[in-house]
Every structure is written in C-alpha cells, then in structure tokens.
C-alpha positions in Angstrom: 10.1 11.4 15.7 6.3 11.1 15.2 5.0 11.8 11.7 1.3 12.1 10.7 -0.2 12.7 7.3 -3.7 12.5 5.8 -2.9 12.0 2.1 -0.1 11.3 -0.4 0.2 11.4 -4.1 1.5 8.2 -5.8 3.4 8.3 -9.1 2.4 5.0 -10.7 4.3 3.3 -13.6 3.4 -0.3 -14.0 -0.4 -0.8 -13.8 -1.1 2.9 -14.3 -3.6 2.4 -17.2 -5.5 -0.3 -15.3 -5.6 1.8 -12.2 -6.8 4.8 -14.1 -9.6 2.8 -15.7 -10.5 1.4 -12.2 -11.2 4.9 -11.0 -13.3 6.0 -14.0 -16.4 5.0 -12.0 -15.4 7.3 -9.1 -17.8 10.3 -8.5 -16.2 13.6 -9.3 -17.2 15.0 -5.9 -17.1 13.6 -2.4 -15.1 10.7 -0.9 -14.2 7.6 -2.8 -16.8 4.8 -2.4 -15.6 1.9 -0.3 -15.9 -0.5 -3.3 -13.3 1.5 -5.3 -10.8 2.0 -2.5 -7.6 -0.1 -2.9 -5.8 -0.7 0.4 -2.0 -0.6 0.2 1.0 -0.6 2.4 4.0 1.4 1.1 7.6 0.9 2.3 10.3 3.3 1.4 12.0 6.3 2.8 11.5 10.1 2.9 14.5 11.6 1.1 13.9 15.4 1.0 11.7 18.3 1.6 9.5 19.0 -1.4 7.9 22.3 -0.3 7.7 24.9 2.4 5.5 25.2 5.5 2.0 26.5 4.5 1.0 26.8 8.1 -0.5 23.3 8.2 2.0 21.0 6.6 5.2 20.6 4.6 5.4 18.2 1.7 8.3 15.7 1.4 9.4 13.4 -1.4 9.6 9.7 -0.8 11.4 6.9 -2.5 9.2 3.8 -2.7 10.8 0.5 -2.3 7.7 -1.7 -2.2 3.9 -1.5 -2.5 1.8 -4.3 -1.2 -1.9 -4.4 -2.1 -4.7 -6.3 -0.3 -4.7 -8.5 -3.4 -1.0 -9.3 -2.8 -1.8 -10.3 0.8 -4.6 -12.5 -0.4 -2.3 -14.2 -3.0 0.2 -14.9 -0.2 -2.5 -16.3 2.1 -3.8 -18.6 -0.7 -0.2 -19.8 -1.3 0.2 -20.5 2.4 -3.0 -22.4 2.6 -2.2 -24.4 -0.5 1.2 -25.4 0.8 0.3 -25.9 4.5 1.8 -29.4 4.6 5.3 -28.1 3.9 5.9 -27.1 7.5 9.1 -25.1 7.0 7.7 -23.2 4.1 4.4 -22.6 5.9 6.1 -21.1 8.9 8.2 -18.7 6.8 5.2 -17.7 4.6 2.9 -17.3 7.7 5.5 -15.1 9.4 5.8 -12.9 6.2 2.0 -12.7 6.0 1.8 -11.5 9.6 4.3 -8.8 9.0 2.4 -7.6 5.9 -0.8 -7.5 7.9 0.9 -5.9 10.9 -0.1 -8.8 13.2 1.9 -9.8 16.3 
C-alpha cells in the first residue's frame, strides 16, 4: 500500500512550551522560514480513521512511538565520533546513525 501526505498535526507534550516559543518568530502568513523549520522523523503506526473523505484526503490518527530530531542525530554523531576508538560500540552506533538518516 502506498501512502502519501503533505502535512500532519503533532500533539506535543514534553517540550511544548519551548517549541511554542521557538515559533513565535514565524510570520503569520506564508511558508515557515528555513531557519525555523525543525526536521523530524516520526515512527509509530496509524491506528484508525479520523475523518471522512473530503474529495482530496481522509484524516487518520497515529500513535507515535518515537520522534527523532536533527539535534538527536547530531548528538548521536558526536557520541560516535567521541568514542571512535571503541570499535564494537562505534559499529553499533554508526549502524544506528545510518538507520536514522536513512542511509544504506
């Protein structure tokens, strides 16, 4: 099954006030400026239909199991580089980093 989507709404608990403050600088109209965008990767599963077909799309609810930000990936990369002499740990961490980045 191929699924496409152009947007989602994220219900944020931890970090919600910091995230809200981050976007206070966002213009009210137009696209979000590049410097304010926060790249994320979400893993979870779609668990039910949320709405009905409006002729373009149907909304679905999703249970989020994990959110990874670009900052998380950078933290992992820094950890890998700091511990590069511990070969076994390095290989495991590098493999995890590749999966987060979607690399082969």
